[in-house]
Legacy VTK file of the C-alpha trace (Angstrom):
# vtk DataFile Version 3.0
C-alpha trace
ASCII
DATASET POLYDATA
POINTS 116 float
-7.512 10.499 -10.814
-7.827 11.835 -14.329
-10.237 14.780 -14.274
-11.993 13.313 -17.311
-13.077 10.440 -15.045
-14.171 12.625 -12.128
-17.540 12.656 -10.452
-18.950 16.161 -10.119
-20.936 15.551 -6.914
-19.736 16.880 -3.565
-18.733 14.085 -1.141
-21.928 14.173 0.961
-24.191 13.911 -2.100
-21.962 11.242 -3.623
-22.304 9.069 -0.499
-26.105 9.425 -0.670
-26.110 8.555 -4.376
-23.911 5.485 -3.858
-26.187 4.311 -1.045
-29.217 4.735 -3.324
-27.539 2.783 -6.134
-26.488 0.031 -3.718
-30.019 -0.260 -2.281
-31.526 -0.518 -5.767
-29.097 -3.308 -6.647
-29.782 -5.159 -3.399
-33.519 -5.090 -4.038
-33.805 -5.544 -7.797
-30.596 -6.730 -9.493
-31.243 -10.049 -11.220
-28.066 -10.723 -13.175
-24.902 -9.185 -14.527
-22.286 -9.873 -17.138
-19.240 -8.138 -18.478
-19.186 -7.651 -22.247
-15.824 -6.076 -23.131
-15.800 -2.738 -21.304
-19.582 -2.785 -20.790
-21.359 -4.128 -17.723
-24.816 -5.416 -18.615
-27.001 -5.416 -15.516
-30.484 -6.918 -15.463
-32.955 -5.458 -12.966
-36.553 -6.385 -12.192
-38.950 -4.330 -14.328
-40.609 -2.933 -11.202
-37.423 -0.892 -10.601
-37.628 0.855 -13.983
-38.743 4.300 -12.792
-36.140 4.468 -10.042
-33.425 3.106 -12.332
-34.252 5.672 -15.021
-34.095 8.488 -12.438
-30.711 7.254 -11.202
-29.322 6.944 -14.714
-30.491 10.470 -15.572
-28.769 11.783 -12.446
-25.588 9.827 -13.171
-25.403 11.157 -16.730
-25.185 14.662 -15.238
-22.348 13.956 -12.812
-20.400 11.105 -14.451
-20.265 12.062 -18.109
-17.279 9.769 -18.666
-19.624 6.753 -18.496
-22.140 5.767 -21.149
-25.486 4.568 -19.753
-28.073 2.775 -21.898
-31.402 1.370 -20.684
-33.434 -1.227 -22.556
-36.703 -2.859 -21.519
-36.705 -6.604 -22.142
-39.964 -8.224 -21.083
-40.104 -8.471 -17.299
-36.683 -6.955 -16.805
-34.793 -3.833 -17.685
-31.191 -3.954 -18.791
-28.744 -1.232 -17.853
-25.581 -1.182 -19.948
-22.758 0.902 -18.495
-19.748 1.380 -20.728
-16.650 2.683 -19.010
-13.493 4.105 -20.545
-10.685 1.637 -21.133
-8.525 3.491 -18.594
-10.792 2.781 -15.614
-9.579 4.275 -12.375
-10.399 3.283 -8.800
-13.446 5.555 -8.614
-14.954 4.164 -11.819
-14.569 0.592 -10.549
-16.016 1.653 -7.175
-19.089 3.191 -8.839
-19.627 0.148 -11.055
-19.389 -2.105 -7.990
-22.300 -0.203 -6.447
-24.464 -0.727 -9.532
-23.510 -4.414 -9.382
-24.476 -4.624 -5.690
-20.868 -5.250 -4.739
-19.935 -2.289 -2.579
-16.309 -2.414 -1.575
-14.714 -1.053 1.598
-13.517 2.549 1.435
-10.979 3.000 -1.305
-7.392 3.740 -0.476
-5.125 5.973 -2.450
-7.752 7.782 -4.463
-6.655 11.112 -3.058
-9.629 13.174 -4.246
-12.331 14.421 -1.933
-14.751 14.487 -4.887
-14.853 10.716 -5.027
-15.901 10.376 -1.398
-12.869 8.408 -0.312
-10.449 11.158 0.714
LINES 1 117
116 0 1 2 3 4 5 6 7 8 9 10 11 12 13 14 15 16 17 18 19 20 21 22 23 24 25 26 27 28 29 30 31 32 33 34 35 36 37 38 39 40 41 42 43 44 45 46 47 48 49 50 51 52 53 54 55 56 57 58 59 60 61 62 63 64 65 66 67 68 69 70 71 72 73 74 75 76 77 78 79 80 81 82 83 84 85 86 87 88 89 90 91 92 93 94 95 96 97 98 99 100 101 102 103 104 105 106 107 108 109 110 111 112 113 114 115
């Protein structure tokens, strides 16, 4: 994996974070759409505080992604823009935000992504 697209969390904390993201999506994700290299994810407004906390945490460990939050009536939209050269970890992380956790990745080769 390109170090520019590396998560800075240790594997145990990464697993906890991914579980938290997946749970939030399972409970509150309303819709999703891909707009170029940006996923636009609509969550129920009641998840705003938790979503903001997650996004703040993700900005610290995954600086290669751009996160934008926007309140829109009774929902909050999270826009995640990924680099054009998405690797397996980036797709794996985005799948968690989309509520589409995939089985353990193969071939990542880096302990930092939680799959090695």
